[in-house]
C-alpha positions in Angstrom: 68.6 112.6 55.5 67.0 113.6 52.4 68.6 116.8 50.6 66.1 118.8 51.7 66.6 118.1 55.4 68.9 120.6 57.5 72.3 119.3 58.5 72.5 118.2 61.9 75.5 117.9 64.2 76.1 116.3 67.6 78.3 117.5 70.4 79.2 115.3 73.5 81.2 116.4 76.4 82.4 113.7 78.6 83.0 115.5 81.8 84.5 114.9 85.2 80.9 114.8 86.7 78.4 115.0 83.7 78.2 113.5 80.2 75.8 115.5 78.1 74.6 115.7 74.5 73.7 118.4 72.1 71.9 118.3 68.9 71.6 120.8 66.8 70.8 122.2 63.1 71.8 126.0 61.5 69.4 128.2 62.2 70.6 130.3 58.8 72.1 133.2 60.7 74.9 131.6 62.2 73.7 130.1 65.4 72.0 127.3 66.3 68.7 125.6 66.7 68.7 123.0 69.1 67.3 119.4 68.6 68.1 117.9 71.5 69.8 118.5 74.9 70.5 115.4 77.4 72.9 115.6 81.0 73.5 112.3 82.5 75.7 112.7 85.6 78.3 110.0 85.4 81.1 110.6 87.8 83.5 109.7 85.0 86.5 111.3 87.4 85.6 109.3 90.3 88.5 109.5 92.5 90.9 110.4 89.4 92.5 113.1 91.9 94.5 110.8 93.6 94.6 107.4 92.0 95.2 109.2 88.4 93.3 106.6 86.7 89.7 106.2 85.4 88.1 103.9 87.7 86.4 100.6 85.9 82.7 101.3 87.0 83.4 105.0 85.9 84.2 104.2 82.1 81.2 101.3 82.4 78.7 104.4 83.4 79.9 106.8 81.0 79.9 104.2 78.0 76.7 103.2 79.0 75.4 106.4 78.6 77.1 106.9 75.4 75.4 104.3 73.8 72.1 106.2 74.8 73.2 108.8 73.1 74.4 107.1 70.1 70.8 105.5 69.8 69.5 109.2 70.2 71.7 110.8 67.3 70.5 107.8 64.9 67.0 108.6 65.3 67.4 112.4 64.6 69.7 111.9 61.5 72.7 113.1 62.8 75.3 113.9 60.4 78.5 114.6 62.2 79.5 114.4 66.0 82.4 115.9 67.8 83.0 114.2 71.0 85.5 115.8 73.7 86.8 114.6 77.1 88.3 117.5 79.3 89.9 117.5 83.2 89.3 113.7 84.4 90.8 112.2 81.3 93.4 115.0 81.1 94.6 113.6 84.3 94.4 109.7 84.0 97.2 107.4 82.7 94.6 105.1 81.5 92.2 107.8 79.2 92.9 105.2 76.2 90.8 102.7 77.7 87.7 105.2 78.0 88.5 106.4 74.5 88.6 102.8 72.9 85.4 102.0 74.5 84.0 105.4 73.4 85.1 105.1 69.8 83.4 101.9 69.6 80.2 102.9 70.8 80.0 106.6 69.4 82.0 106.1 65.7 83.9 109.0 67.0 87.0 109.0 69.0 87.3 111.5 71.9 89.0 114.6 71.5 91.7 115.5 74.5 91.1 119.0 74.8 93.4 121.1 77.0 92.3 123.8 79.0 92.8 126.3 76.4 90.6 124.4 73.9 88.1 123.9 76.5 87.8 127.5 77.4 88.0 129.2 74.1 84.8 126.6 72.9 83.0 127.6 76.4 83.8 131.3 75.6 82.3 130.6 71.6 79.1 129.0 73.0 78.4 131.1 75.9 78.5 134.5 74.1 77.2 133.6 70.7 73.8 134.8 71.7 75.2 137.9 73.8 75.2 141.5 72.5 79.0 142.6 72.3 78.3 146.1 73.9 77.7 144.4 77.1 81.6 143.0 76.6 84.1 142.3 77.4 83.1 139.5 79.2 84.8 137.2 81.7 83.6 133.9 80.7 83.9 130.7 83.8 83.0 127.1 83.0 83.0 125.6 86.6 83.5 122.2 85.9 84.1 118.7 88.2 87.7 118.6 87.6 88.5 122.0 86.3 87.4 125.4 85.7 88.1 127.5 82.7 88.1 131.2 82.3 87.9 133.1 79.0 88.1 136.7 78.6 87.4 138.6 75.4 84.3 140.2 73.3 83.3 139.2 70.0 86.3 136.6 70.2 88.3 134.6 73.0 91.5 136.8 73.7 93.0 134.3 76.3 92.1 131.6 78.5 93.0 129.7 81.5 92.4 126.4 83.3 92.5 126.2 86.6 92.7 122.4 88.9 89.5 123.5 90.4 86.2 121.9 90.3 82.9 120.5 92.3 84.4 116.8 92.4 88.0 117.9 92.6 87.2 120.1 95.6 84.8 117.4 97.5 87.0 114.8 97.3 89.9 117.0 98.7 88.2 118.7 101.3 84.7 118.0 102.3 84.9 115.4 104.4 81.9 115.3 106.4 78.1 116.0 106.2 77.2 118.3 106.7 80.8 120.0 106.1 82.7 121.2 109.0 83.5 125.1 108.6 87.2 124.7 108.2 86.6 122.2 104.9 84.7 125.1 103.6 87.5 127.4 104.4 90.0 125.4 102.9 87.9 124.8 99.8 87.5 128.4 99.4 91.2 129.4 100.2 92.6 126.8 97.7 90.1 128.2 94.8 91.1 131.6 95.4 95.3 130.5 95.6 94.2 129.3 92.0 92.3 132.7 90.8 95.3 134.6 91.1 96.4 132.6 88.1 93.7 134.1 86.4 94.3 137.7 87.4 97.8 137.0 86.4 97.5 135.6 83.3 94.1 137.4 82.0 95.1 141.0 83.0 92.1 142.5 81.8 90.0 139.9 83.6 89.4 142.5 86.9 88.0 145.1 84.3 85.5 142.8 82.8 81.8 144.3 82.3 80.1 141.1 82.0 80.4 137.8 84.1 79.1 134.7 82.8 78.9 131.6 85.0 78.6 128.0 82.9 78.1 124.3 83.9 76.1 122.3 86.9 76.8 123.9 89.7 75.9 127.4 88.1 72.8 126.2 86.7 72.1 124.4 89.9 72.4 127.2 92.3 70.2 129.3 90.1 67.6 126.8 90.0 67.4 126.5 93.9 67.6 130.6 94.1 64.6 130.2 92.0 62.9 127.5 93.5 62.2 125.2 90.7 60.7 122.1 90.9 61.9 120.8 87.3 64.4 121.9 85.1 63.4 124.6 83.1 66.2 125.9 80.7 64.1 129.1 79.6 64.0 130.1 83.3 68.3 129.7 83.9 69.6 130.8 80.8 70.6 134.1 80.9 69.1 134.6 84.3 70.8 137.2 86.7 72.4 135.7 89.7 73.3 137.8 92.4 76.2 137.9 94.7 74.0 137.8 98.0 71.6 135.1 96.3 74.8 132.4 95.3 75.7 133.3 99.0 72.4 132.7 100.5 72.1 129.3 98.8 75.7 128.5 99.6 74.8 129.1 103.5 71.9 127.1 103.0 73.5 123.8 101.6 76.7 123.6 103.2 74.6 124.1 107.1 72.3 121.1 105.6 73.3 117.1 105.3 72.9 115.4 102.2 69.3 114.3 102.7 68.4 117.4 103.9 69.4 119.3 100.8 67.2 116.9 98.6 64.8 119.3 100.0 65.5 122.1 98.0 63.5 122.2 94.8 65.8 122.9 92.2 68.6 120.3 93.6 69.3 117.4 91.3 70.0 113.9 93.6 72.7 113.1 91.5 74.3 116.6 92.5 73.9 116.7 96.2 76.8 115.3 97.1 79.1 117.8 95.1 77.1 120.7 95.2 78.7 122.4 98.4 82.1 122.1 97.0 81.1 123.3 93.7 79.5 126.4 95.8 82.5 127.2 97.3 84.3 127.7 93.8 81.3 129.6 93.0 81.5 132.1 96.0 85.4 132.5 95.9 85.0 133.7 92.3 82.6 136.0 93.2 84.2 137.5 96.1 87.8 137.8 94.3 86.3 139.4 91.3 84.4 141.8 93.4 81.2 140.7 91.2 77.7 142.1 92.6 76.5 139.5 89.8 76.9 136.8 87.2 74.7 135.8 84.1 73.8 132.4 83.8 74.4 130.6 80.4 73.1 127.1 79.6 75.2 127.8 76.2 78.3 126.6 76.7 81.1 124.3 75.4 78.9 122.0 73.7 77.3 125.0 71.9 81.1 125.7 70.9 81.5 122.6 69.6 78.3 122.4 67.2 79.2 125.8 65.7 82.3 124.5 65.1 80.9 122.0 63.2 79.0 124.2 61.2 81.3 126.9 60.7 84.8 126.1 61.7 86.3 129.6 61.7 
């Protein structure tokens, strides 16, 4: 990279369900210009809720994707990278096996984020392009193994992590295809019990002005609601998803088999088996906070990780 070329940084998030890459450069105003975004469903957290270990095949799937990402970063002239691991790695006794393999491929060792750190980074990424006048913001990042909530206006004033996610709920409660009503009820009730912690630990959470939803489940529901045949970030980012629409998508997906769900434009095949569990968490959140809508954000923890390398403040 020559001196005239912009600094390019990369952020990699190794989540419970997906592994994602963002390559970005500064826009000159304190923000980011995305150069490349990639997402691969690798299911790193396969079975970890029960076994408390990362499965060898899950590690291999993820490391294979990291090799792909390393090639992309090399081609784009990335000068620095932060790679993080979240819920699945937090729960796994053998996470160092994965960290060693990931470091050998990427050249940087994964950082094991606490739930608090994950929430703060998600908040920074999601609110960077929002008007503070629309705050306070209650940001939730609905992942595969955990969901982080963060509250604030211009900065994150508090965050909490819950053991609720689309993979965790699916493996814990969804046993039939399509799910039985009692399985859906159990998943929603489990989520609601955890949400009591949000109300207790983030007292202002029930008085937020704007609810912001992040991650694959939220984006998938927004995509299905719009009937998008192909992923279109411009149609999903900052889409206003109403509670009624989310409930409608939930009812549709929850009453279909996996094969039938694939007929819904906007739902990718690799997410079809965990989307109902994710929807259980999503509708529970909307109901609990009496929210009639949420703002969908495609800017999230990856954006926060990239911004932290350009501006550590």
